[in-house]
NUPABA-654263 format. One record per residue (C-alpha): x, z, y. Coordinates in pm, whole numbers, plus 50000, padded with zeros to 5 digits. Each point is the difference from the previous one (the first is absolute). Last residue first. Layout:
XZY
...
This chain:
674929277447257
503565021349936
499785014949703
499945041349939
502945018449842
499335025949748
502995019949824
501795009249679
503024972350107
502915001250269
498884976350302
500884969349809
497455012249708
496895006650232
501114969550220
499074980849684
497115013649924
498984994150324
500804962049913
497845002749701
497145008250182
500384968950204
500564980649743
496925011649818
498024992150322
501704962049991
499184994349680
495935009650064
500264971550249
499284989450351
501345033250078
499865003650365
496505019650008
502175027849874
499235028949721
502145027150021
503254996049848
501305034049780
503574997049856
501205030149764
503285010549828
499555022449710
502205030649844
501005009749648
500165029249747
500975006449693
500025019949715
501914996349702
500764971149803
497245002249779
498114998050279
497825021750262
499564991050334
500045029950288
497324992650284
501455004750342
501324968450143
496994983149857
497275024150145
502115000350304
499484958050045
496265001849892
499725024350254
501564977250255
498284970949917
496995016349998
500075012750401
501474958050086
496724994249883
498475025450136
501724990550360
499594962249938
496674993449929
497705007849704
497314981049894
501354980249677
503705013749927
501604971349739
502985016349821
502974981749906
502895018249722
503804982949928
501835012449714
499514968149788
497594985250213
496225003850207
499565023649821
496315004850121
497725020950190
496624993950189
498555030350238
496325006149934
500435032549747
502275008250262
503765006249867
501995028349977
500355011749714
499404963549807
503414990950191
501425031349852
499114987149693
501674968350075
503055020650073
500065015749715
499674970549761
503314980350179
501715033749973
499234998549594
500654961950040
503325010150082
500865027149769
498794970349768
502524976450118
503305025750029
501015027050152
503114984150183
499154963850040
496345004050025
500235025850262
502374982350226
498374971949956
496605021850154
502655010150341
496485002850203
496594990949826
498484980750182
497324997150271
496774972150120
497275017950203
497734978150192
497465008850243
496334994450058
498075009650321
496704972750008
499794962750089
496914980149828
501174968349981
503324997749966
500255033649832
497934985249722
502754975849905
502325026550004
497805018149790
499484973349752
504234993950016
500315036649882
498105001249763
501894964949857
503335016950067
499285033449798
498554975949677
502964979850028
502645028850058
498205022749724
497365030150075
501405032449934
499715013549626
503965007750078
502094984249720
497364975849846
499154983050381
496314997049965
497934966550134
499994984249612
500035027249844
497065010050143
498424972649916
501165003449696
498355031049903
496854984850190
500144975149666
500635023149773
496715020950136
498064969550012
500814992549654
499545038149871
496494994350158
499284965949872
501005014649633
498215027850086
496644984450066
500334975449729
500465026549735
497105020350151
497074972450030
497745022249772
496244976350088
497305018950066
496604984550015
497325018450180
496214988849964
497205008950228
496285004349830
496294985050109
501124969250247
496604981150001
499104974149793
496945010749814
502054999049651
503215017250176
502564994950213
503575022949959
501704996050331
503814995049881
502875017250210
503564992949838
502755026649992
504194997550006
501735030949914
503005017150021
500205024849742
501035034950088
503535015250042
502214967450021
503184998049889
498755001649650
499834969250020
501684993049648
498345033949885
496594991850030
497665028150036
499124997350398
497535026150041
496594987850119
498615002650422
497504977349971
500324974250275
503764998250044
502854983750199
497314986550225
500964967350225
502924994449784
498525012649688
496634974150062
496495005950035
497714968749937
496384993750164
497354984349727
496944987350221
496015006449978
500485005250406
498705035249976
500875007249681
504064995650077
499175009450365
499035037549838
502445003749802
502764990650200
498515026050275
499445029549699
503734996049869
501505002650340
497945026550073
499805021449730
504114996449980
499865011349657
502085036549926
497065016349854
499674975449713
496635012249801
498615017250298
500454963650168
498784977049703
496935022950039
498485007949662
498104985449771
502444998449679
503395008750122
500215031449734
498974976549680
502584976550130
502775024449916
502125003650326
503944999849958
499854971850277
502614978349805
498155001549653
496334996950144
500634976250263
501404973949732
497985011649768
496734987550161
497755012450252
496225002450038
496885012150228
502255021550260
498335003650299
500544988250345
496314997150127
499564962149941
501465011449614
503344994049886
501514977549714
503805005849917
502604978049814
503835005149982
502164980149841
501714993149676
496484991649790
499405022749767
496655017950099
498574965250147
500894980549723
497975023949739
497215005950274
499554959350041
500215000749573
497535020850005
497464983050225
500844972349854
498655013549619
496945012650176
499334964350165
500224985949661
497995027249835
497184991550265
500274962649940
499065006049602
502794987549772
């Protein structure tokens, strides 16, 4: 067999492999004109290779970021070194539709890409090759795992009934703010409150109705609080709200709005319509608090005073 014939066979073999391999192979000249691509690129782009040869890559793929791609390609050519991009850095380089039904959770194909300088016989870089890997399965699994972990984290810090912070997570945030307050003092107040005669609600109308009441009270908390307020379910029918950058007057006003809002709320339950009231205690920050528990105790004492004075009212702690 002649050397020329052997070379043709080898070339044919390479072309056959390039066309059938399950990765994308794209070759560009130094002006970013398409000189070759394989079946993977053709099949996923929906563009016939004969319609792309000799054309600017950016005309063939108008969604491609010209500035980003040229920066990447020019660097590879100048340094004569490979460069990589992963789906975590950029979900896709080429906007190919995801055609895998199992990973149909994403609209487009996630890709890892390798940029390779192609050095000719003269020793200079003559072309730029881009290898495109479909990593949709890996990316989708990783994203689903991340989402699941985020949901678990949310569940671990959220009260299931009210969707407010649970006591453990609320106290963690509260203690953090307490330590910050000890270093840099600003206006800050704590509200503790609970539902009046809640045991009677449970005993008379049942625990399902009691849950409906707790959910309605939690919704009133959300509606009357600011985004910066830290609200949580502290106990069975007891709630806590830490107000950052809020003086006593503003905090008292919010507590009264919350009290009136709850008193005027009609709670729809299977046992019938219910209305409840709450008693609240407000404690402004005091430098006398040695630890965060003393602040909670001060607000609780004010709450107890509201109970003793007839309920459905707001009392301020003596600090």
